[in-house]
C-alpha positions in Angstrom: -81.4 97.8 155.4 -84.8 96.2 155.9 -86.4 99.6 156.8 -84.9 101.1 153.7 -86.4 98.4 151.5 -89.8 98.9 153.1 -89.6 102.7 152.4 -88.7 102.1 148.8 -91.5 99.6 148.4 -94.0 102.0 149.9 -92.8 104.7 147.6 -93.2 102.5 144.5 -96.8 101.6 145.6 -97.6 105.3 146.3 -96.3 106.4 142.9 -98.2 103.5 141.2 -101.5 104.5 142.9 -100.9 108.2 142.0 -100.3 107.3 138.4 -103.4 105.1 138.3 -105.5 107.9 139.7 -104.1 110.3 137.0 -104.7 107.9 134.2 -108.3 107.2 135.5 -108.9 111.0 135.6 -107.6 111.5 132.1 -109.7 108.7 130.8 -112.8 110.0 132.4 -112.1 113.5 131.1 -111.6 112.1 127.6 -114.8 110.1 127.8 -116.8 113.1 128.9 -115.4 115.2 126.0 -116.1 112.4 123.5 -119.7 112.1 124.9 -120.3 115.8 124.3 -118.7 115.9 120.8 -120.9 113.0 119.7 -124.0 115.2 120.3 -125.2 117.7 117.7 -123.7 121.1 118.4 -127.0 122.6 119.6 -127.5 119.8 122.1 -124.1 120.0 123.8 -124.4 121.2 127.4 -120.8 120.3 128.5 -122.1 118.9 131.8 -123.6 115.6 132.7 -122.7 112.1 133.8 -120.3 109.7 132.1 -120.6 105.9 132.4 -123.8 106.4 134.3 -122.1 107.3 137.5 -119.3 110.0 137.2 -120.4 113.6 137.0 -118.6 116.1 134.9 -118.9 119.8 134.2 -116.7 121.3 131.5 -118.3 124.7 131.3 -116.1 127.6 132.3 -116.4 128.0 136.1 -118.1 131.0 137.6 -117.6 132.3 141.1 -121.3 131.7 141.9 -121.2 128.0 140.7 -117.9 127.3 142.5 -119.4 128.8 145.7 -122.6 126.9 145.4 -120.7 123.6 145.1 -117.9 124.2 147.7 -120.1 125.9 150.3 -123.7 124.9 150.2 -125.3 124.8 153.7 -128.7 123.8 152.2 -127.2 120.5 150.9 -126.3 118.0 153.7 -124.2 115.8 151.3 -120.5 116.0 152.0 -119.4 114.9 148.6 -121.1 116.6 145.6 -120.6 116.8 141.8 -117.7 119.1 140.9 -118.1 122.6 139.7 -115.4 122.1 137.0 -113.9 119.0 135.8 -114.7 115.3 136.3 -115.7 113.7 139.6 -116.8 115.1 143.0 -115.9 117.9 145.3 -116.2 118.3 149.1 -119.1 120.5 150.4 -117.3 122.3 153.2 -120.5 123.5 154.7 -121.8 120.0 155.2 -118.4 118.9 156.7 -118.5 121.8 159.2 -122.1 121.0 160.1 -121.2 117.4 160.8 -118.1 118.3 162.8 -120.1 120.9 164.8 -122.8 118.2 165.5 -120.1 115.7 166.4 -118.4 118.0 168.9 -121.8 119.1 170.5 -122.8 115.5 171.2 
């Protein structure tokens, strides 16, 4: 009985956090769209930073741009601005380099 209550409580917390993350993402997406639409049409780039911290890129993604973000061995940062959308993406090349370095030590 007690275990069942704990499971239910953890499910409520998990769903609440998931909903909070979704709401935050939608608000950031909306803020980035509003930011672009406030600019004159010729000045809209559809990529930049919202609230001074969160990167966004709303241009249609291309294979080259996706590849440059997801797999960029020249960039040592593991978390990089996303190729499409709002937020950050994991640079898998940097992750692999760190894992290789950690196992070699």
